[in-house]
C-alpha angles and dihedrals in degrees: 000000000000119000116249127229130181120206121191116210085024101155102074144022118351093357094055092043088051093049089052091049092054093043091052088050091058100259125139105241132214118187130193125202140133104240112082097199093050090048091055092048091049092047091053092049094047093049089063087076088066102243136108115282132184127180120197124192110225141138104239090212088067108083093197092052091050092050091048090050091051091051091050093050090051091050099044104029103026136244111351111242098176134019120195116199101203107139117113145147135205146191125213107213142106114277097250091054096056115099124225089248091055092048090051094047095050089048092049096047099038104033111016091043087064091049092050093045092048093049092047091051093046091052089063100032100046097068089053092043093222141089143087130250118199120199112203106215135158144238081254086067087064098040125013126223135197125273093027100060098134090052092046092049091049092052091049087053090053090060093049092049094047095046092051094045091048090057091050092051091049090051091051094044093240112161099214120125124229119194130177114204113200112205134199127217105310131194101245135137089253091087087064093043103050119109109252133198102172102089089245144080114267111255130187128209122235138293095069119173137215116257087226091064088057090047090053090052092049092049089048089053091053092051099038123042109239132156099215136006123194115201122203132008092265092060091051091047092050093049094048094045091052091052096044100042121358090180091055089047089055091057094042094050091047085074087062090079094071092036090065096051112096132169117334111271139153115274113265130221089216125186098303097115102012135025117273116237117253144097128284095275133161101199131063133202100285100082091129090061098040120113113220096221116133099180107051103118134103131200130220089260093060091042093050092049090052093046091045091051092049090047091051090050091049093046090047090052092048091049091049091051091048092051091047090050092048092050091048092051091050091050092048089051091052092050090055092059095049116100116257113249119213 
């Protein structure tokens, strides 16, 4: 029997690329999104891989709708083996210009959607004591930048939620994997769908990565238990910079304001409260900036080995300096007890 995966936000960009990756790998695929026509298009494309596919229209900010979707996937596709929380929304605007309703909506679709999806998946996985839940996050969940503060804050919240839940599952002896995948700038349609209030198109600085690279990392997470996966060199750089010097990261990320301002254009309502029109497409408008790599991601195991090696080198250096200082002090003490020669 084929394994079953559910992907939220599965009709475009990273979500659709992920659904295709799982379908090619022989999984039965469930996708969740709001737009009915895009769901049907994505279903048709995914069925060409030969496996079972089911698209369910639901707003991931609605906990009842998410629970109902999970129940339907269990009934029609079979036991859920992996759940990928990918859906999100964003607004590109300075903090003072964002309304309370917009703050709430970004939080609901980008953070609470992952809470509701995780809880729905756990409700089915826990009795079987198996399964994997993958939280799709961002380098902006490691280090925030201007003009996308609600989104950044929501992604930071995802990490806090997942870390706490992981500890609870370990305490209870529950054998369900939780992975957070931190992504870089990716060439998806979302950059044309985000709500804007800058008087310009949203731009993104290079390097920009292929959604299929992200899909490969997410599939890897479902097949191999890992705590964290960092995709793309820029994600690694952002994470390391934030750890080494948060103040320097503040100044570096301040440049991100201008880097996001593209050609002058009217502000867009985006897909914050309603689906944006458009086909079920993986790629966005930044093909000319997109690097073709399909292998640029590291897991927490590789990161920990690197950090452990650097720590060992640093500790070795400190120990060597301490020994050298001790030897110097002993020698100086000996010189003080020698008779002075005139």
